[in-house]
Structures are given as C-alpha cells and as structure tokens.
N, C-alpha and C positions, 0 to 999 in steps of 0.2 A: 617323568614328571606327571603328577596327577592334577588334572584340571577339575575345578569345581563346576557343578552343574548350574545352569542359569535358573534363577527363580522367576517364574511368571505368576502373576496374580490375575484372577478373573475379575470382571467388573463388580460382581457381588462381594468378593473379598475386599476389593478396594473401597467399596461403599461402607463395608463393615469397619475397615480401618479408619476411615474418616469419622464415622460415628463414634468409635471408641476414643479417637483423638480429641474430638469436641467434648466428650464427657470427662476428659482430663486423665486418661490412662497414659502410662509411660510407653515408650517405644518397646522396652523389654516385655511389658505385659501384653502388648498387642502382638509382638512377634511370637510369644509363647503360645498364643491361640492357634497360630498356623504352623507351629513347630519349625520356625525359621529363625535366623539371626536378626537382631534389631537393626543392623545396617541395611538389610533389604527393605524393611519398612521405612526406614529413614529416607531412602532414595525416592520412594513413592510420595512421601509427604513433602519432602524438601523441593521436589521438582517445581511445585507451584508456590513456593515461599511459605508453606504451612497453611495456605488457604485453599479450601476445596474448589477445584475448577468447576465451572458450570457444565451441566450435562450436554454433550454434543448431540445436535439434532440436524437433520437435513433441512435445507431451506425450503420454504413453501413453493418457491419458483422453480425448483429442480424438476425436470421432466422424469416421469416414471419410465421404466424400460418399455412398457407397452406404448407409451406416447412416442418414444424414440423410434421404435420399430415402425409405427404408423407413418412418421415423417420420412423415414428411409424408404418405405414402399412408395410413398408419394413422389419422392425425388426420382426413383428409378422409373416410375411411370410417366415422368415428364411434367408432373404438376409443379407449380412454383410455390415458393415459400415467401411470406411477406418480409420477415427479417431474420437475421442470424444472430443469436446471442452467444457467440463463441469467439475465442481469440485464436483464430487459425492464422498460419503464416505460409507464405510460399505457394507451392502448387496446390495444396489442399484448399487454401483460401480462394484461389482462382477457380477451382473446380466447384466450390460451393457457391461462389458469386454468380455462376452461370445459371443457377436455379432460382435466383431472385427475379421478381417481376421487373424491377428497375436495375439499371446497370451500376448505379453508385453503391459503394460498399458501406458508407456511413451516412446517417441522417444528420442534416444540419438545418439551421433556420434559413428562411428565405433571405435574410439580410446578411448572412455570413458570407464573406469572401476573403480570400487571401490577398486580393488586389486593391483593397481600400487604402487611401493615402495615409491614414493614421495607424496602420498596422506596424508595430515595432517602433513607434515614435512616442515621445512624451506629448501628451495633449496639453495645449495652452502653455507651451514652453516659452520662456522669455530669452531672447538672444543676449549674449554677453555684450554685444555692442550697445545695448540699451541700458546699461547700468548707470547709476547716478554719477554726477560729476565729482562729488566728494569721495566716492570710492575710487575713481580714476586717479585723482591726484594724491591719494594716500595721506591726506592731512588728518583725518579723523580715524582713531582706532575703532575696531569693532566690525570691519568689513572682512568677509572671508571669501576665499576662492576654493573651489572643490573640483577634483578630477576623479573619474572612475575609469579604471583600467580593467579590461577583460582579458583573462589568461586562458590557458588550456584547461580541459576537464572541469568546466563550469566554475572557475575560480575568478575572484574579483578582488581588486585592491582599491580602496577609497582613500584619497588624500585631502586634507583640509589645511589651508594655510591662511593665517591672518595677514591681510595685505599690508598693514602698516609696519609691523615688526618682523614679519616673515618668520 
C-alpha cells in the first residue's frame, strides 16, 4: 500500500495563500501555485473558518531565556524571589516556595479570610419563617416556593411550586 506524503506549508506560503484567498482566487488556482491539490489548501483555510487568524506573538510579560537563567542562578545562590508566576504542583511547588521571602504561596488582601461568617452564605437572606400570613394560608394565588438541590459533579436542580395550586 502506497502512502501519500504529508504536505507542510511554511509561514510565508500560508501568508501568500491568505492573500490570494482575500483577492478572490479559487482553491484550485491557489493550489496550482504550490503544485499541490486543492484539498491541502482547503484544510489550511478552513481550519479558522475562512478568516485569517491573527499573527501569533509572545506576550510582553514572558521572560527571556537570559532572565530565566539569571533567576535560576540566584535561586541556586540562595537569593530569594519576590513572587512566582508559574502554576507548579506537588514537589516542584514546595521546592520553589522555599525560595520566597514569605512562606505563603499566594497573595491575598488583608481582609480576605476563609473564616468569615458570611463565607458560603446568602447575604441578607430572609428566613422562610418570616413569610407573610397570606402566603402561609394559601388563600391568594401568586406565592411561590423554591428549592435548590445540589448533586454531584457540580449539578443543580431548581424547583418552583405555586403554593395555592401546587
């Protein structure tokens, strides 16, 4: 069985494809320029829905290899780092946290704490015992009851029942 060779295009060839596509050339005409089949050009153009993707650039915040090397030398020499902008886990994270000046791994505001009484609760919630009397005796239609059930895998079910007619 004979296999076809894979077709790869360089960045300049892809740019030329997009330019010709914007000018209104057909897939067959573009493919003829590269001596390839039109389906290979179609795969390049259809990957982004027929719209040319933006040119990929490195972020301005990314460290250069020289800066990374300088930080590594400083860590080996015992110098501390102010903050770590990486998402490390497990043993690597513990090893890197040892080089920080402070022991905590993440910065939080002074007022943040997980022990505040309103954490995980509805603020200004009204108790069901404080509902009006006409809702309690079910004489007037238009009062509703609601329940929210939490299941596994972050699933919820909300139920609403009209109190008069159920």
